[in-house]
Every structure is written in C-alpha cells, then in structure tokens.
C-alpha positions, 0 to 999 in steps of 0.5 A: 500500500505504501508503494501505491501512496507514493505513486499517488504523490508522484502522479500529483506532481504531474498536475500543474496549476495552469497560471503558475506552471508549478505542480500542486505538490510543490505549491504545497496544496496537497496536505495528505494522501491516504488509500482506503481500500481502492479509494485515493483520499486526498486532502488539499487546499487552494492558494485562495478561496474561490480559486477560479481554476479549482474545478479544473485542477480537481478534474486533472487530479482525478484524471491523473490519480485514476490511472494508477493500478489499484486506485478505483476512485479518487476522493478530494477533500478541500480544506481551509485549515491550515490556511495556505501561505507561500512558505508552504511551497517547496524551494523548487517552486519558490525558485521557479516563481522568483519568490525568496 
C-alpha cells in the first residue's frame, strides 16, 4: 500500500496549476494522501478561496490519480485549515516563481 501512496504523490506532481506552471505538490496544496481500500483520499487546499481554476485542477487530479493500478476512485477533500501561505511551497517552486 505504501508503494501505491507514493505513486499517488508522484502522479500529483504531474498536475500543474495552469497560471503558475508549478505542480500542486510543490505549491504545497496537497496536505495528505491516504488509500482506503481502492479509494485515493486526498486532502488539499487552494492558494485562495474561490480559486477560479479549482474545478479544473480537481478534474486533472482525478484524471491523473485514476490511472494508477489499484486506485478505483479518487476522493478530494478541500480544506481551509491550515490556511495556505507561500512558505508552504517547496524551494523548487519558490525558485521557479522568483519568490525568496
């Protein structure tokens, strides 16, 4: 099962925010990944409430994670706590975006 969770994290790295051109993992938007039976449960947030690309990103996440063998369903839980802030981004994302 740990191997499948690692695979979910790797597939999430293929989902980029279309405006920022950085993946959702390096942006720090993914808080938790779990596998319950064949359902990938993903706890995540957006950079801001009412994100206009939220639906698009959720669809891309479902599409990417659904390709994993052993994952039959994807359940995304959108949370607002802890609130996202730029320090949640990886060093890689901050360099790409020119943020110190």
